[in-house]
C-alpha positions in Angstrom: 0.0 0.0 0.0 1.7 3.2 -1.2 0.5 6.2 0.8 -1.2 9.0 -1.1 -0.7 12.7 -0.3 -4.2 12.7 1.1 -3.3 9.8 3.5 -0.4 11.8 4.8 -2.5 15.0 5.2 -5.1 12.9 7.2 -2.4 11.5 9.5 -0.9 15.0 10.0 -4.3 16.4 10.8 -4.6 13.7 13.6 -1.1 14.6 14.9 -2.0 18.3 15.0 -5.2 17.5 16.9 -3.2 15.5 19.4 -0.7 18.4 19.8 -3.7 20.8 20.5 -4.3 18.8 23.6 -0.9 19.8 24.9 -0.6 23.6 24.0 2.4 25.8 24.8 1.9 27.7 28.0 0.1 24.9 29.8 1.8 22.8 32.6 3.6 19.8 31.1 1.9 16.4 31.6 3.4 13.0 32.0 1.9 10.7 29.3 2.6 8.8 26.3 0.5 8.9 23.1 -1.1 5.6 21.9 -2.2 5.5 18.3 -4.6 2.8 17.2 -5.6 2.0 13.6 -8.7 0.3 12.5 -8.4 -1.2 9.0 -12.2 -2.1 8.9 -13.2 1.6 9.3 -10.0 3.4 8.4 -10.0 5.1 11.8 -6.8 6.5 13.4 -7.4 7.1 17.1 -5.1 8.6 19.7 -5.3 8.1 23.4 -3.3 9.3 26.4 -2.1 7.1 29.3 -5.5 7.3 31.0 -7.2 5.9 27.8 -8.9 9.2 27.2 -9.4 9.7 23.5 -7.5 12.7 22.2 -8.7 12.5 18.6 -10.3 10.4 15.9 -9.6 10.8 12.2 -10.6 8.6 9.2 -7.8 7.8 6.8 -9.7 7.0 3.7 -7.0 4.8 2.1 -7.1 2.5 5.1 -10.8 1.8 5.0 -11.3 -2.0 4.3 -7.6 -2.5 4.0 -6.9 -6.2 3.2 -3.0 -6.1 3.0 -1.2 -8.7 5.1 1.3 -6.0 6.1 -1.2 -3.3 6.9 0.1 -2.5 10.3 3.7 -2.4 9.1 2.7 0.0 6.3 0.6 2.1 8.6 3.5 2.3 11.2 5.9 3.4 8.4 3.4 6.2 7.3 2.9 7.3 10.9 6.7 7.4 11.5 7.1 9.4 8.3 4.5 12.0 9.5 5.9 12.2 13.0 9.4 12.8 11.6 8.2 15.5 9.2 6.3 17.2 12.1 9.0 16.8 14.7 10.2 20.4 15.0 7.0 22.2 14.1 4.6 20.2 16.2 5.9 17.3 18.3 8.6 19.2 20.1 6.2 22.1 20.9 3.9 19.8 22.9 3.9 20.3 26.7 4.6 16.6 27.5 7.2 15.7 30.0 10.2 13.8 28.7 10.6 11.0 28.2 7.5 10.3 26.1 6.6 8.3 23.1 4.1 7.7 20.4 3.3 4.0 20.1 1.1 1.9 17.8 -1.3 -0.2 19.8 -3.8 -2.9 18.9 -7.4 -2.9 19.9 -6.6 -4.3 23.3 -4.1 -1.5 24.0 -1.0 -3.8 23.6 2.0 -2.0 22.0 2.7 -3.3 18.5 5.6 -0.8 17.8 7.2 2.3 19.2 7.0 4.9 16.6 8.6 7.9 18.2 10.7 8.0 21.4 12.2 11.1 22.9 14.2 11.7 26.0 15.8 15.1 26.3 18.6 15.1 23.8 17.9 11.5 22.4 15.3 10.9 19.8 14.5 7.6 18.2 12.1 7.9 15.3 12.3 4.4 14.0 13.5 1.5 16.2 14.4 -0.6 13.1 17.4 1.7 12.6 19.1 0.0 15.6 18.3 -3.7 14.5 21.4 -5.6 13.7 23.8 -3.0 15.3 25.3 -5.4 17.8 26.2 -7.9 14.9 27.7 -5.0 12.8 29.8 -3.8 15.8 31.0 -7.3 16.6 32.0 -7.8 12.9 33.8 -4.4 12.9 35.7 -5.2 16.0 36.7 -8.7 14.7 37.9 -7.2 11.4 39.7 -4.5 13.4 41.5 -7.0 15.7 42.7 -9.1 12.7 
């Protein structure tokens, strides 16, 4: 499923609505943002740690999605939007660090961490770190030879 510009606009609208719940000038809160996608209805829902709904947006391309890798594709699209909105929206939210955006299933179980931030450290995509140990071990072995 290749995302359309409209899909990205709808996801960005949802993220902006989430950010509106944490405006500049308000006391910072301690919470994570949990994003849930529903392929049957195309809904993207956002919740805080208290399971209070922050926003709900329909992503038309996701309606009745039948792809086997739907959640992986949706996560990739969400990560892309979070990365694009990092400086203009995400970093302006009054949420105490560390916080994260996570993709959750309908039971609230985490499927994937999408965005993690802790002061000076930001991880936008955990797959970037996959295989790092093996690469470092190989580098050290090559260096010692």
